[in-house]
N, C-alpha and C positions, 0 to 999 in steps of 0.2 A: 411576612410571617408564613411559615410552612406548617401545614396541617396534615395529620394522619387520620384516615377514616377508621374509627374504632368499631363502629357497628352501623348497620343499616336495617331499619325496620319499616314495615308497611303498616300505616295506621289510617283507616278510613279512606282508602283509595289514594293515599298520598305516601310518598316515601319520606322518611325522617332519617337524616344523617347525623350521627354523633361523631364529632371530631376531637382530636387532642392536639394542642400546639406542640411543635417540635422546634428545637434550636437548629441553627444552620450547621453546626459541627456534626450533629447526628445525621443530617441529610447527606453531607459530604461523605461521611463514613459509609452510609448505605450505598451511595453511588459507586464508591470505590470497590466495595465488596461485590456488587452486582455486575458492573459493566467494565471496569477497567482492569480487574485482576487477571493478568495474562497467564498465570500458572495453570488455570483451568481452561484455557482457550484451546479449542481444537484446531487442527491444521487449516480448515476452511475459514474459520473465524479469524485466525491469525493472518491469513492471506488477504481477506477482505479489509481488515483493519489496516494492515500494512500498506496496501495499495491506496487506501484513502489518505493515510498520513503522507505517503509519497507524493500524491497529487497536490495536496495542500503545500507541502514543502517546495515542490517545483514551481507552483504558482507564485509563492512568495519571492522566489528567485527570478521571476520574470518570464518563466516558460509559459507558452500558450499550449494547452492540451488539445491535440487534434483528434485523438482516438484512444479509447481504453480497450484493452483486451482484444487487440487485432488478431484475427485467426486466419491462417491460410493453410494450404496443403503441407507447407514446410514446417509449420509450428505456430507458436503464439508469442506475441510481444505484449508486455503488460501495459506500457504507455507509449504512444507516439506523440511527440511534442515538437514545438517550434521554438528555437532560441536564437535570437540575433542572426536571422537569415539562414540558419542551419536546421535541417530536420534531425530530430534526436529520437532514437529508439532506446527506451529505458527499460531495463530489467530490474524488478524490485525483489530483493531478498530480505526476508525477516526471520529472525531467530529469537527464541525465548531464552536460550542460554548459549554460551560459546563453548560448550563442552566438545562439540564437533568442529570447532574453528569458527572463524569469522563468517558472516553471511556471504561475503564476496567469494570466499573459497569454494562455495557450493556451485559456482559457475564453471563447469568443466569445458574442455575443448569441444566435446560433442554438443554441449548446450550452446556454446558460442557459435558453432557452425549453424545450428538451427535458427538462432536469433538473426544471424547475418542473412541466411537464405530468406527468412520471413521478412526481414527489412527490405531486401531487394525486391521481393514480390510485392510489397506495399508500394514501392516506388513505381514498379511497372503497372500495377493495377490502377494507380491514380495518375498515370501518365506524367510522372515527374521526371523529366529528362536529366538535365545537368545540375541538379540540386546538390549542394553539399550536405553530407549527413555524417552522423557519428553515433557511437554506441556508448551509452552511459549506464551506470549501475547505481541504484539507491540501496544502501545497506541500512537496515533497521535492526537494532539490538535492544531487546527488552531486558531490564535488570529488575530483580526482585526488590532491591534497595531503592532504586530511583522511581519516581512517579512517572516521569516522561521518558520515552525511549530515546536512545542515541541514534540520530539519523545522519548519515554521511552520503555525500554525492561524489562519485568518481566519474569525472567528465572524460570522455574518450578512453574508457576502461579497456577496450580492445578494438581492433580493426580487422578488416577483411584481408589485409596484406599478408600473404604467405600462408593463410589458413587452409586454402584449397590446393596447395602444391602437391600433396601426396594422395589426392583423391582419384 
């Protein structure tokens, strides 16, 4: 049974609590309005929630999370993980609406360059020599109609081949 505190009184150095029983549907509605409603979510809250969902999603798929929010001089990588003998650098993109396109389209050539440089600096910093690595993207799209967001994983979304040819 779920209870709501209706009033709180102090009587003779003791606190007296008055409660009202609630049904489960009312509690779910309150949780939905307070915590899950993404339309009122700011960019930082969306980023935090998106990365949390991405970590859970990757763990369910067998990834082992090595590092969150790795930062170097080159930039930042959202998630560094290990998947079947391969080090995976994961960029998480979340969008409330697709009016500006899919979340994956937000990764420009410049952003890819930064992610690759940061990934290579992670390998050098941790003295990982001949390890295989790849760059994945987790795309999270929130919809006002759906309760759960749509989560997609793009394995090997981009590579370092040819990206630095004109630098």
